[in-house]
VOGU-3710 file (C-alpha; in Angstrom, 3 decimals, decimal comma):
1> mskqtlfrsl> 9,368/1,034/16,393  12,650/0,325/14,857  12,836/-1,630/11,669  15,592/-4,152/11,464  18,428/-3,305/9,248  17,060/-5,547/6,404  14,459/-2,895/5,753  16,804/-0,020/6,194  18,927/-1,390/3,357  16,195/-1,722/0,736
11> aaallmgtva> 17,029/-0,149/-2,536  14,859/2,638/-3,798  14,803/5,343/-6,304  15,072/8,799/-5,128  11,938/11,149/-5,039  13,437/14,104/-6,937  10,395/16,463/-7,011  10,381/20,012/-6,009  12,119/20,465/-2,715  9,716/22,719/-0,852
21> lagcrnstst> 8,834/21,709/3,009  0,208/8,280/18,634  -1,404/7,847/20,529  -4,993/9,185/20,554  -4,971/10,433/24,072  -7,944/12,626/23,939  -10,646/13,404/26,382  -14,288/12,081/25,816  -16,398/15,123/25,508  -18,798/15,616/22,532
31> dqpsagvqle> -17,586/17,070/19,407  -18,966/20,468/18,474  -18,326/21,207/14,879  -16,388/24,488/14,325  -17,949/26,585/11,633  -15,733/27,602/8,745  -12,847/24,952/9,308  -11,541/24,231/5,803  -9,558/21,022/5,470  -7,697/20,601/2,197
41> nrsvnpslvk> -4,484/19,115/0,888  -1,463/21,084/2,007  1,430/19,215/0,451  2,897/18,960/-3,006  2,587/15,211/-2,686  -0,761/13,217/-2,522  -1,678/11,014/0,562  0,417/7,992/0,366  -2,387/5,631/1,651  -5,108/3,570/0,007
51> vsmsgvetft> -8,479/3,854/1,823  -10,642/0,726/2,214  -13,299/1,940/4,755  -16,290/3,742/3,441  -16,702/7,473/4,451  -12,993/8,092/5,271  -11,346/11,034/3,396  -7,704/11,930/3,518  -5,992/15,306/3,294  -2,252/15,956/3,306
61> lissadsiyp> -0,694/18,161/5,867  3,020/18,152/5,287  5,696/15,857/3,730  9,553/16,103/3,337  9,220/17,510/-0,140  7,594/20,651/1,353  10,211/23,020/2,527  8,615/26,468/2,086  7,896/27,192/5,757  10,324/29,563/7,587
71> npatpsknfi> 12,138/28,293/10,579  11,776/30,944/13,435  15,204/30,114/14,881  16,954/30,544/11,437  14,514/32,649/9,226  17,073/32,542/6,252  16,701/28,681/6,123  13,666/26,860/5,090  12,287/23,978/7,385  12,341/20,495/5,907
81> fggyadglgf> 10,084/18,018/7,599  12,336/15,074/8,537  11,803/11,312/7,801  10,837/8,597/10,252  7,936/10,554/11,693  6,676/8,390/14,593  5,508/9,907/17,814  3,259/12,981/17,757  1,540/15,472/20,109  -1,043/18,087/18,841
91> iksqdansaf> -2,243/21,022/21,057  -3,845/24,355/20,746  -1,191/27,067/20,544  -0,560/29,511/23,329  -0,088/32,613/21,252  -1,956/34,666/18,692  0,382/33,799/15,802  -1,074/30,300/15,263  -4,074/28,171/16,155  -2,343/24,807/16,645
101> tavvnhednr> 1,080/23,266/17,436  2,280/19,719/16,580  5,449/18,193/18,015  6,902/15,243/16,109  9,705/12,787/16,833  11,686/11,568/13,876  12,738/8,172/14,862  16,072/7,473/13,139  16,989/11,147/12,848  16,788/11,289/16,555
111> cvsritfdrn> 15,331/14,761/16,694  11,976/16,412/17,506  10,301/19,078/15,269  7,681/21,544/16,037  5,123/22,800/13,501  2,643/25,482/13,908  -0,729/25,653/11,956  -3,523/28,139/11,286  -7,110/27,247/12,156  -7,529/25,470/8,862
121> lkpltgeyim> -4,400/23,390/9,511  -2,316/25,054/7,062  1,364/24,850/8,170  2,871/28,176/9,125  6,274/27,614/10,662  8,607/24,780/11,461  11,679/24,175/13,643  13,592/21,541/15,532  13,254/21,797/19,313  15,475/18,777/19,994
131> astqgrwrlc> 18,623/18,075/17,722  19,937/14,641/17,155  22,867/15,372/19,512  20,466/15,824/22,389  18,006/13,018/21,112  20,842/10,527/21,276  18,772/7,456/20,717  16,038/6,438/18,128  12,841/8,106/19,114  9,733/6,087/18,800
141> satlaepevh> 6,259/6,609/19,963  5,477/9,584/22,111  2,696/11,087/24,336  1,761/14,662/24,959  0,539/15,042/28,563  -1,985/17,911/28,957  -3,456/19,538/32,070  -7,016/19,075/30,963  -6,500/15,373/30,383  -3,694/14,336/32,594
151> gfgplfltag> -3,550/16,907/35,282  -0,159/18,157/34,390  1,799/19,501/31,435  1,878/20,257/28,710  4,813/17,908/28,446  5,949/15,806/25,494  7,247/12,405/26,474  9,299/10,804/23,747  11,005/7,512/24,514  14,575/6,664/23,700
161> esdiaarthr> 15,030/3,145/22,127  17,990/1,310/20,669  20,312/1,176/23,672  20,244/-0,352/27,173  21,176/3,084/28,434  18,226/4,899/26,762  16,102/7,293/28,751  12,732/9,014/28,066  12,872/12,656/27,122  10,501/15,359/28,514
171> inpfapagtg> 9,938/18,464/26,517  7,729/21,572/27,038  6,098/21,799/23,530  6,245/25,670/23,893  9,678/26,099/25,359  12,658/27,382/23,441  14,650/24,718/21,457  17,160/22,649/23,328  15,482/22,971/26,791  14,262/19,333/27,300
181> dtvsafgyws> 15,802/16,791/29,548  15,575/13,092/30,406  13,639/11,345/33,196  15,844/9,362/35,373  13,239/8,174/37,662  11,898/5,832/35,035  15,106/3,928/34,908  16,669/2,653/31,689  14,464/1,060/29,061  14,799/0,606/25,313
191> aenavplpkt> 11,385/2,095/25,313  8,590/2,583/22,567  6,469/4,880/24,528  5,753/6,340/27,971  1,998/6,807/28,507  0,513/8,795/31,371  -3,038/7,615/32,375  -5,745/10,396/32,659  -6,343/12,185/35,834  -9,592/10,271/36,220
201> aysgktvifi> -7,791/6,952/36,706  -6,302/7,508/40,112  -6,962/10,842/41,750  -3,759/12,628/42,984  -1,402/9,996/41,447  0,699/9,976/38,405  0,624/6,590/36,562  2,759/6,134/33,551  3,069/2,975/31,349  6,243/2,115/29,620
211> gddddspsgg> 6,703/-0,428/26,810  10,193/-2,138/26,675  10,700/-2,713/22,907  13,601/-5,036/23,413  13,875/-8,515/21,909  17,102/-9,463/23,864  16,848/-12,422/26,330  16,258/-9,897/29,158  13,914/-7,450/27,429  10,335/-7,115/26,596
221> qlamyvsntt> 8,570/-5,942/29,723  5,558/-3,738/30,450  6,629/-1,264/33,098  4,605/1,063/35,229  5,744/4,304/37,055  3,616/5,510/40,018  3,918/8,690/42,019  1,680/9,848/44,733  1,809/13,349/43,484  0,159/14,631/40,340
231> gdldngkvyv> 2,720/15,616/37,747  5,778/14,128/39,681  8,118/12,475/37,249  11,083/12,443/39,677  10,211/10,599/42,897  7,956/7,673/41,967  8,246/3,964/42,041  8,697/1,619/39,056  7,074/-1,801/38,603  7,234/-4,570/36,019
241> lnrnniieet> 4,197/-6,927/35,116  4,490/-10,418/36,576  2,358/-13,498/35,994  3,038/-15,772/38,927  6,654/-15,726/38,091  5,851/-17,339/34,684  8,090/-15,495/32,122  6,751/-17,175/28,897  4,292/-15,284/26,580  3,752/-18,249/24,336
251> gtngmskgta> 4,547/-21,981/24,396  3,579/-24,538/26,929  3,306/-22,097/29,778  2,303/-19,239/27,780  -1,056/-17,339/27,293  -3,946/-18,065/24,958  -6,954/-16,022/23,780  -9,986/-16,517/25,704  -8,546/-16,510/29,174  -8,073/-13,549/31,572
261> ydvtfkeian> -4,825/-14,108/33,609  -4,189/-12,902/37,068  -1,101/-10,595/37,049  0,668/-8,355/39,557  3,240/-5,571/39,603  6,567/-6,068/41,300  8,629/-3,091/42,288  12,115/-2,398/41,008  14,203/-1,198/43,988  15,856/2,296/43,465
271> pktlapqgmi> 15,823/2,375/39,555  16,826/6,042/39,664  20,229/5,097/40,981  20,940/1,871/38,967  23,450/1,683/36,078  22,017/0,208/32,860  23,217/-3,274/33,528  22,186/-3,004/37,053  18,739/-2,129/35,871  18,661/-5,233/33,625
281> davealtpik> 19,733/-7,418/36,545  17,134/-6,007/38,946  14,353/-6,482/36,403  15,492/-10,210/35,772  15,336/-10,972/39,437  11,709/-10,154/39,486  10,808/-12,764/36,774  8,505/-10,611/34,754  6,585/-11,541/31,671  8,890/-11,424/28,736
291> fgrvedidya> 6,851/-10,190/25,708  7,956/-10,087/22,054  8,793/-6,557/22,142  6,171/-4,276/23,828  5,270/-1,396/21,285  2,657/1,271/21,565  0,225/1,751/24,626  -3,032/3,437/25,069  -5,953/3,581/27,635  -9,718/3,260/27,336
301> kdgagrtiyf> -11,642/6,529/26,716  -14,467/5,479/29,084  -14,227/8,365/31,598  -11,874/6,320/33,973  -8,817/5,265/31,971  -8,055/2,191/33,946  -8,213/-0,188/31,083  -4,891/-0,340/29,109  -4,308/-1,610/25,613  -0,867/-2,436/24,288
311> nvtgtsngtn> 0,669/-4,090/21,228  3,381/-6,643/21,123  4,928/-6,585/17,625  6,519/-9,968/17,749  10,077/-11,250/17,334  12,094/-14,051/15,694  14,746/-13,719/18,437  14,209/-16,645/20,920  11,344/-18,894/21,964  8,249/-18,529/24,000
321> rsrygrvykl> 7,540/-14,983/22,710  5,010/-14,031/20,071  6,382/-14,018/16,540  3,600/-12,331/14,658  2,324/-9,897/17,438  -0,520/-9,561/19,714  -2,999/-6,993/21,125  -3,446/-7,201/24,790  -6,005/-5,707/27,273  -4,889/-5,026/30,871
331> tlnstdpaqg> -7,698/-4,254/33,382  -6,248/-2,357/36,470  -7,332/-2,487/40,084  -9,871/0,322/40,689  -8,121/1,887/43,713  -4,519/1,053/43,413  -2,592/0,468/40,087  0,125/-1,459/41,811  -2,303/-4,197/43,007  -3,646/-7,173/40,975
341> akleilmdgd> -4,841/-6,853/37,423  -6,265/-8,937/34,654  -4,442/-9,630/31,336  -6,061/-11,059/28,323  -5,369/-11,330/24,542  -7,681/-9,418/22,179  -5,885/-10,301/18,805  -3,316/-12,906/18,174  -1,178/-12,839/15,083  0,421/-16,204/15,849
351> vlagprtnta> -2,957/-17,841/15,032  -2,251/-18,014/11,409  -4,953/-17,745/8,887  -5,033/-16,949/5,236  -5,511/-15,299/2,969  -4,195/-12,172/4,697  -4,522/-9,909/1,692  -7,410/-7,313/2,058  -8,672/-9,397/4,824  -10,346/-8,061/8,051
361> setsfmnpdn> -10,385/-10,966/10,445  -8,821/-10,903/13,991  -6,253/-13,373/12,842  -5,332/-11,631/9,432  -2,791/-9,177/10,863  0,857/-9,406/11,529  3,364/-7,210/13,618  1,131/-4,599/15,221  3,078/-1,442/16,298  1,119/1,801/16,967
371> icatqnylyi> -2,350/1,778/18,650  -5,045/4,363/19,069  -7,860/3,830/21,515  -11,244/5,760/21,023  -14,565/5,504/22,860  -15,653/2,509/20,741  -12,687/1,311/18,815  -8,997/0,328/18,697  -6,970/1,339/15,611  -4,165/-1,194/15,123
381> qedpnpysey> -1,329/-0,321/12,859  0,950/-2,927/11,356  4,719/-2,590/10,895  5,919/-5,756/9,140  9,048/-7,314/10,470  11,613/-8,600/7,858  10,943/-12,285/8,686  7,129/-11,908/8,183  5,481/-13,489/5,134  4,509/-10,235/3,465
391> nqgstqhday> 5,919/-11,123/0,078  4,732/-14,701/-0,070  1,638/-15,883/-1,955  -1,681/-14,469/-0,521  0,085/-12,193/2,086  1,430/-9,744/-0,460  0,297/-6,440/0,849  1,488/-3,439/2,405  0,970/-2,402/6,113  -2,639/-2,135/7,185
401> iyqynlntge> -4,581/-0,252/9,830  -7,367/-2,374/11,410  -10,440/-1,213/13,319  -11,207/-3,330/16,363  -14,733/-2,792/17,710  -14,427/-2,782/21,528  -18,119/-3,640/21,877  -18,363/-6,686/19,475  -14,916/-7,687/18,671  -15,549/-7,127/14,946
411> vklvleldqr> -12,376/-6,220/12,950  -12,460/-4,097/9,748  -9,830/-2,852/7,263  -9,297/0,961/7,227  -6,478/1,571/4,876  -3,223/0,418/3,449  -0,070/2,297/2,831  0,571/3,058/-0,752  3,970/2,518/-1,858  3,361/3,374/-5,436
421> rnitsstdpl> 5,506/0,584/-6,859  3,425/0,509/-10,075  4,690/4,029/-11,191  7,556/3,305/-13,456  8,186/6,707/-15,296  11,657/7,893/-14,456  10,363/11,561/-14,789  7,472/11,043/-12,377  8,462/12,660/-8,975  6,502/9,875/-7,218
431> afgaggsssh> 7,974/7,003/-8,917  9,461/4,911/-6,082  11,076/2,360/-8,470  10,614/0,392/-11,632  7,638/-1,622/-10,843  8,383/-3,144/-7,528  11,768/-2,247/-6,062  9,975/-1,475/-2,770  9,185/-4,741/-0,964  5,726/-5,321/0,535
441> gawefgaled> 5,716/-4,043/4,014  8,821/-1,792/3,611  6,892/1,244/4,916  5,308/1,676/8,395  2,879/3,919/10,209  3,750/6,144/13,109  1,388/7,867/15,489  -2,516/8,062/14,933  -3,922/10,930/16,892  -7,504/11,923/17,495
451> isekigvpnt> -7,811/15,674/17,121  -11,479/15,958/16,612  -12,217/17,957/19,820  -9,301/20,262/19,361  -10,068/21,515/15,912  -13,982/21,013/16,231  -14,271/18,570/13,281  -15,836/15,170/14,317  -13,974/11,975/13,489  -10,669/13,652/12,457
461> filclqthtw> -7,281/12,187/13,085  -3,526/12,971/12,282  -1,530/9,989/10,871  2,274/9,689/10,576  3,576/7,914/7,643  7,224/6,514/7,560  8,044/6,097/3,899  11,166/4,186/4,293  12,172/3,736/0,619  11,539/7,375/-0,331
471> ksnnfeypdg> 14,940/8,875/-0,104  16,788/12,162/-1,125  20,029/13,824/-0,134  17,826/16,855/0,650  16,302/14,866/3,675  19,526/14,169/5,369  20,234/16,103/8,626  16,929/17,874/8,640  17,709/19,467/12,020  20,790/21,142/10,455
481> vingtvsgrn> 23,202/19,189/12,681  25,967/17,296/10,941  25,912/14,272/13,301  27,757/11,136/12,333  25,439/9,010/14,396  22,565/9,750/11,880  24,649/9,989/8,763  22,907/8,517/5,700  19,401/8,889/7,408  17,877/10,501/4,235
491> egsqlillkg> 14,371/9,175/4,260  11,102/11,185/3,742  7,914/10,977/5,611  4,408/12,520/5,776  1,631/13,797/7,943  -1,905/13,304/6,726  -5,453/13,827/8,063  -8,126/11,230/8,150  -11,603/12,592/8,180  -14,636/10,404/8,866
501> lpr> -12,928/7,825/10,874  -15,403/6,582/13,555  -14,528/7,169/17,164
//
């Protein structure tokens, strides 16, 4: 998601060390450990998290301070992993030169990188397959559609945000750089993610959910694209979620935890041909639910995939919308996704409870952003908004990841971002400021992706870290394109592995 400009302007010391280099959309087969896979730290920096859950280990993969890997497109230039790492896809490579390939969108850099790894997840090469001039908008969460899971692909769907004229990009993760395009059939959304359901959900159909991360008076919808042809992203219909024409999320006519609400989907006529303002007007006429910014989306790993989970991060803009965020569950019709469904709240950040520090209760969280669904759990990642009470009294903590048990409703704390504000030495390359220049909640998480089955190591995930106050001039224009639109975007970020995280 996009941080508001208050967080973007936070002062921070530079990290001046050696300059060297979600979603969770997996299938549900049983892990078979791969003999000889050696996970180890690969970055010059440590993992920038503090683990709370017993049995969870962390390993670094790559950070912006690691620029030692060659760029295949320009071998004479090192690859620098850009900042704002948000959406991610991870897939087995198609050639003999590497074992795995990751594609990562760099939100405010507006570009997409591709990194190859050996079988032990040592980074081999890196390049940018979509430059900022092609990315155009902020790029938030993303989903990699795969034939084995979704029935089509591989296709990396990365959503454009930050503009009423934004589109969703589609990129073949193995194609030459610069060959992606945008999906006009979805219409215009300031979108967080576009998430295709698995092929088991509706045989012969393509169903994709889109989260509208917009807190304007007309924004905040949950949209759905449906085609009667597998893999068709050009000729389907688009719908928005409606609750008997009641637009309020909160307030007198709003929704409360403990009730399953009847909802329907209303079709937007001809979204492919609408101009941006025409799209807004058409959606408004359908009186959809106006959520407080729909963020990441995932589906149940139950062999069907017709139960949807999505985060609403919250907004201070306007009334009758969640302020501190919610986690929703949407249960679809078993035969037709456009028919009636049931909507309910799993976690409600507006039910305030304290203390919030190091607390694992269902009301202890604020501003959820990314979400990852496994067979038994939801992993819910905070991204504090500037108006939230992260720096007041008992709420002084950095962004958490929570584990929500789908069978019992129990909530546990997994880990917290480690902003290292207590390191004060000016000579320490990991000193982010003199004892507290980085406000609580200034950093955020990106995608959390279950890669257990791909690498053959049970309970293993990749996690993106957006370390917003870690800045260096070396991190500006990581794609090599001097683009005024992204001038000054000089943050670092990091990819890490979590091993031992239950599924």
